[in-house]
C-alpha positions as CSV (number, residue, x, y, z in Angstrom):
1,M,-0.1,0.1,0.1
2,S,2.7,2.4,0.9
3,E,4.1,1.5,-2.7
4,K,0.8,3.2,-4.2
5,R,1.4,6.2,-2.1
6,N,4.9,6.6,-3.2
7,L,3.9,6.1,-6.9
8,I,2.0,9.7,-6.4
9,N,4.9,11.2,-4.4
10,G,7.5,9.8,-6.7
11,I,6.0,11.4,-9.7
12,L,4.4,14.8,-8.9
13,P,7.9,16.6,-8.9
14,P,9.5,15.5,-12.0
15,L,6.0,15.9,-13.8
16,G,5.4,19.5,-12.5
17,M,9.1,20.5,-13.3
18,A,8.9,19.0,-17.1
19,M,5.2,19.8,-18.0
20,Y,4.9,23.2,-16.2
21,S,8.4,24.5,-15.9
22,W,8.0,24.8,-12.2
23,T,11.1,26.0,-10.3
24,R,12.5,23.7,-7.3
25,A,10.7,26.0,-4.9
26,E,7.4,26.3,-6.7
27,C,7.9,22.5,-6.7
28,T,8.0,22.3,-3.2
29,L,5.2,24.6,-2.4
30,Y,2.8,23.2,-4.9
31,V,3.5,19.5,-4.1
32,G,3.1,20.5,-0.4
33,I,0.0,22.1,-1.0
34,I,-1.3,19.1,-3.1
35,F,-0.4,16.5,-0.5
36,S,-1.9,18.6,2.4
37,V,-5.3,18.8,0.6
38,G,-4.9,14.9,-0.3
39,S,-4.3,14.2,3.4
40,C,-7.5,16.1,4.1
41,I,-9.5,13.8,1.5
42,C,-7.8,10.5,3.3
43,I,-9.1,11.9,6.8
44,G,-12.6,12.5,5.1
45,V,-12.5,9.0,3.7
46,A,-11.3,7.6,6.9
47,V,-14.1,8.9,8.9
48,A,-16.9,7.9,6.2
49,V,-15.5,4.2,5.9
50,G,-17.4,3.4,9.0
51,P,-21.0,4.5,8.2
52,L,-20.1,3.2,4.5
53,T,-19.3,-0.3,5.7
54,K,-22.7,-0.6,7.3
55,R,-24.3,-0.2,4.1
56,F,-21.8,-2.0,1.8
57,E,-19.6,-4.9,2.1
58,E,-15.8,-4.1,2.8
59,R,-14.6,-6.3,-0.1
60,K,-16.8,-4.4,-2.4
61,L,-15.7,-1.0,-1.2
62,L,-12.1,-2.3,-1.4
63,I,-12.5,-3.4,-5.0
64,M,-14.0,0.3,-5.8
65,G,-11.2,2.1,-4.3
66,N,-8.5,-0.1,-6.2
67,A,-10.7,0.6,-9.6
68,V,-10.9,4.4,-8.9
69,F,-7.2,4.2,-7.9
70,M,-6.3,2.6,-11.2
71,M,-8.5,4.8,-13.6
72,S,-6.8,7.9,-11.9
73,F,-3.6,7.1,-13.5
74,L,-5.2,6.1,-16.8
75,A,-6.8,9.3,-17.0
76,C,-3.7,11.1,-16.2
77,I,-2.1,9.7,-19.5
78,P,-1.4,12.6,-22.0
79,I,-4.3,13.4,-24.4
80,P,-3.3,12.0,-27.9
81,G,-3.8,14.5,-31.1
82,T,-3.7,17.9,-29.0
83,S,-1.3,20.6,-30.5
84,D,0.5,21.3,-26.9
85,Y,3.9,19.7,-26.0
86,P,5.7,20.3,-22.8
87,P,7.9,23.4,-22.8
88,T,11.5,23.1,-23.6
89,P,14.4,25.6,-23.4
90,E,14.0,26.0,-27.3
91,S,10.5,26.5,-27.4
92,P,8.0,28.9,-25.7
93,S,5.7,27.5,-22.9
94,P,2.1,26.3,-24.0
95,S,-0.9,26.8,-21.9
96,I,-1.1,24.5,-19.2
97,W,-4.9,24.8,-18.5
98,S,-6.3,24.0,-21.9
99,S,-5.4,23.6,-26.0
100,N,-6.5,27.2,-26.5
101,G,-6.5,28.8,-23.3
102,T,-4.4,31.8,-21.6
103,N,-0.6,31.2,-21.3
104,Y,0.1,30.9,-17.5
105,T,3.3,29.8,-17.6
106,N,6.6,31.7,-18.1
107,A,7.1,32.5,-21.9
108,S,11.1,32.7,-21.2
109,Y,13.6,30.7,-18.9
110,V,16.0,31.9,-16.4
111,T,19.4,31.4,-17.5
112,D,20.6,29.9,-14.4
113,C,17.8,26.9,-14.9
114,E,20.1,24.3,-13.7
115,D,20.3,25.8,-10.3
116,D,16.6,26.9,-10.2
117,G,15.0,24.1,-11.8
118,A,12.8,26.0,-14.2
119,C,14.2,24.6,-17.3
120,G,10.9,22.9,-18.7
121,C,11.1,19.5,-20.2
122,T,14.7,18.2,-21.1
123,Y,14.0,14.5,-21.8
124,D,14.5,12.7,-24.8
125,W,10.6,12.1,-25.1
126,C,9.9,15.8,-24.7
127,E,9.0,16.4,-28.5
128,S,6.9,13.4,-28.9
129,T,4.7,13.5,-26.1
130,N,1.8,15.7,-25.5
131,L,1.1,18.2,-22.4
132,V,-0.7,16.8,-19.4
133,Y,-2.7,19.8,-18.7
134,L,-3.0,21.1,-15.0
135,P,-6.8,20.7,-14.9
136,Q,-6.4,17.2,-15.7
137,L,-3.9,16.3,-13.0
138,L,-5.7,18.0,-10.4
139,V,-9.0,16.1,-11.0
140,V,-7.1,12.9,-11.5
141,L,-5.2,13.7,-8.0
142,V,-8.5,14.1,-6.3
143,F,-9.6,10.9,-7.3
144,A,-6.1,9.3,-6.5
145,F,-6.2,10.2,-3.1
146,L,-10.2,9.0,-2.6
147,G,-9.0,5.8,-4.2
148,Y,-5.8,5.3,-2.2
149,A,-7.6,6.3,1.2
150,F,-10.4,3.4,0.5
151,V,-7.5,1.1,-0.2
152,I,-5.3,1.5,2.8
153,V,-8.0,1.6,5.5
154,L,-10.0,-1.4,4.0
155,T,-6.8,-3.3,3.4
156,I,-5.7,-3.3,7.0
157,S,-9.3,-3.8,8.3
158,I,-9.8,-6.9,6.2
159,Y,-6.3,-8.3,7.0
160,S,-6.6,-8.1,10.4
161,K,-10.0,-9.8,10.5
162,L,-8.6,-12.5,8.3
163,L,-6.0,-13.2,11.0
164,G,-8.4,-14.1,13.7
165,P,-6.8,-15.3,16.8
166,K,-3.3,-15.7,15.1
167,P,-0.6,-13.4,16.6
168,Q,-2.0,-9.7,15.5
169,G,1.4,-8.3,16.4
170,L,3.6,-10.7,14.1
171,F,1.6,-10.7,11.1
172,M,0.8,-6.8,11.1
173,G,4.5,-6.4,11.5
174,I,5.2,-8.7,8.5
175,F,2.3,-6.7,6.6
176,Q,4.2,-3.3,7.3
177,A,7.5,-4.9,6.6
178,V,6.2,-5.8,3.1
179,A,4.6,-2.4,2.9
180,S,7.7,-0.5,3.8
181,F,9.3,-2.5,0.8
182,G,7.0,-0.6,-1.4
183,L,8.5,2.5,-0.2
184,L,11.6,1.8,-2.1
185,I,10.2,0.1,-5.1
186,G,7.7,2.8,-5.9
187,P,10.1,5.6,-6.4
188,I,12.8,3.7,-8.4
189,H,9.8,2.3,-10.6
190,S,8.2,5.9,-11.4
191,G,11.6,7.7,-11.5
192,Y,13.0,5.5,-14.1
193,F,10.1,5.1,-16.4
194,F,9.6,8.6,-16.0
195,N,13.1,9.5,-17.3
196,A,13.3,6.8,-19.8
197,F,10.2,6.8,-21.2
198,G,7.7,9.8,-20.1
199,P,4.5,10.0,-18.2
200,T,2.7,7.8,-20.8
201,W,4.3,4.5,-20.3
202,T,4.8,5.6,-16.5
203,F,1.1,5.7,-15.9
204,L,0.5,2.8,-18.2
205,T,2.7,0.7,-16.1
206,I,1.4,1.8,-13.1
207,S,-2.2,1.3,-14.1
208,A,-1.2,-2.4,-15.3
209,M,0.2,-3.1,-12.0
210,L,-2.8,-1.9,-10.3
211,F,-5.3,-3.9,-12.6
212,L,-3.3,-7.2,-11.4
213,I,-4.0,-6.3,-8.1
214,L,-7.3,-5.5,-8.6
215,M,-8.1,-9.1,-10.4
216,T,-6.2,-10.6,-7.4
217,I,-8.7,-9.1,-5.2
218,I,-11.8,-10.2,-7.4
219,L,-10.4,-13.9,-7.8
220,A,-9.7,-14.1,-3.9
221,Y,-13.0,-12.5,-3.2
222,D,-14.7,-15.5,-1.4
223,R,-11.7,-16.0,0.7
224,L,-11.5,-12.4,1.8
225,K,-13.8,-13.3,4.8
226,P,-13.2,-12.7,8.5
227,Y,-12.0,-15.6,10.3
228,I,-15.1,-16.2,12.2
229,Q,-17.1,-16.7,9.1
230,N,-14.9,-19.1,7.6
231,T,-15.1,-21.0,10.6
232,Q,-18.8,-21.1,10.5
233,A,-18.7,-23.6,7.5
234,L,-16.5,-25.9,9.2
235,P,-17.9,-29.4,11.2
236,L,-18.4,-28.7,14.7
237,E,-15.5,-31.0,15.9
238,N,-12.8,-28.9,13.5
239,Y,-13.9,-25.8,15.0
240,E,-13.4,-27.4,18.3
241,R,-9.9,-28.4,17.5
242,M,-9.1,-24.8,15.9
243,K,-10.0,-23.2,19.3
């Protein structure tokens, strides 16, 4: 689950600097604001999960959260067929708001962009990749935080219920260790694919990974039941032995 969070965290800074010619200071400010708003969204979802699970099954909400999270990355893929491309040091900045909107980016770049960071897009894929418009990114991020919040809350809830009488501390520790491994994998994956192939293939590979997770949850749907429910189907003598 931590890998999913780091996928957002790892891709936003280079995406903002490449697509919108943000300086390092602007990138720090804007990404901080985005994650502050995202944290508020996650808190709201955490509060709403309790009432929602009284009306909808946890497993269905988990599937919905994963589906929303996956679709948010698909929706962030640059729109093909538009005439706007990321700004480069050799080209003027396009509008980051719409195909024919007002230009809100800087028309020229500072000469010390190596230190400031406002160089625009300097990757090999810049001239062949369309622009990710800022409204597109912001709307996608809202749904990404919504989906992520549902996934993280419900995954921990379902996992703890599956354990039953097993040592909760041990198995939750294993769960967190695996999640911490995602803290390492997430930035490496997103950083490598973004530098080498651009946002299109980065978001496609992330979406493919999330699709596999979604299919795994759907295939294991009948097994994701609380421990007590699983034991109810057992003969009485087996249940007594398990106690």
